[in-house]
N, C-alpha and C positions, 0 to 999 in steps of 0.2 A: 392682053386685051384683043378683041376680035375686030378692031378697026372701027367700032362704033364710038361715037363722039359722046362722052359722059355730060349730063346736065350739071352746070355749076349753079349753086345757090347764090343769088345776089340779093341782099336786103333790099326792101323797098326804098330806103332812104337814098341809095345810089342811083335809082332809075330816073329817067326824064319823065315829065309829066305825059307825053304821048305814049311812051312805052308803058306807063302805068295804066293809061286808058285801055290799051290793048290787052294788058295782062289781066285787067279787071272786068273783062267784057261778059263775065258770068254774073255780074251784078245787075239786077233789074231796076231800071229808072222808075221812080215813082214821084208823085207830086207831094209837096210839103205837107198838104193838108191830110194826107193819108198816113203819116207818120204817127199822128196821135191815136190811131186805131191799132198799132202794133204792139206786141208783147215782147218784152225784152229779159232774157236770161240775166243772171248776176255774173256769170263767168266772163273773164277777160278774153278777147279774141286774139290779142297779141301775146307772144311769148318771149319775145327778145326785148331785153330792157332797154337798149338803144332805140328800137322801133317804138317803144312806149314814150321814151323821152322826146324822140322826133315828133311823135303825134301831139305831144303837149306843145312843142315849138310851132307846129303848123296850126294848131288851134289858136294860140295867141296871135300869129300872123293873120289868120282868118277873122279873128275878132277885130283887130286893128284895121283891116282892110274894109270890113263890113261896116264899122262905125264912121270911118273917115271918108270912104269912097263909095260905100254901098255896093261893094263888089260881091257877086254871087260866087260861091264855092262849091265844088263837088265833095260831098261827104259820102264815103263808102263805108257802109256799116252792115251789121247783121242782127236780125231779130230772131225769135224762136222758130221761124220757118225757112228763111232763106237770106242770101245776100242781096242788098239793096243799095241803090245810089240815089241821092236827092241833090239837086242844084238849088242853093239857096243862100241867103245872107246870115251870116252868125251875128246875132245881137248880143249874146252874153255868154258867159262861161262861169260855172260854179265848179266845186272840186269834184263832182261827180257827173254834171250834165252839160251838154251844149245847149243854148236857148236860141231858138229860132223865132221868126215873127209870130205874133199872136200866141206866144207862150208854148208853142211846140217844142218838146225836148228830146234829145237822144242821149242816152247814157254814154258817157266818154269810153267806158270799158268795152263798148260794143262796136266802136268806131275802127275800121282797119286804116284809112287813109284820108287825108284831106288835101285837095289840089285846088 
């Protein structure tokens, strides 16, 4: 090795929220109302099975916090054009979609992380 420090891969589930925010700074903040205008491909954005399971756990937590405490969560996702982030309350979850206020939905398979 030439003395350069190699980059180590760290799964998202091991990172702190502040570090995740820094790593995900290439996500564009959008308003919840803009989500309904987006187009979503059918492909899954996550490849690691444990990251997919962690996303499910994070969604369940977001749903509980949204319904009990009306806590807003940051949802990092990807449409057909770019990576985006919305800060909103999760009102419901189906097998395939996250339901936000006023019936706005995001396909679960397009979500990278929920904080």
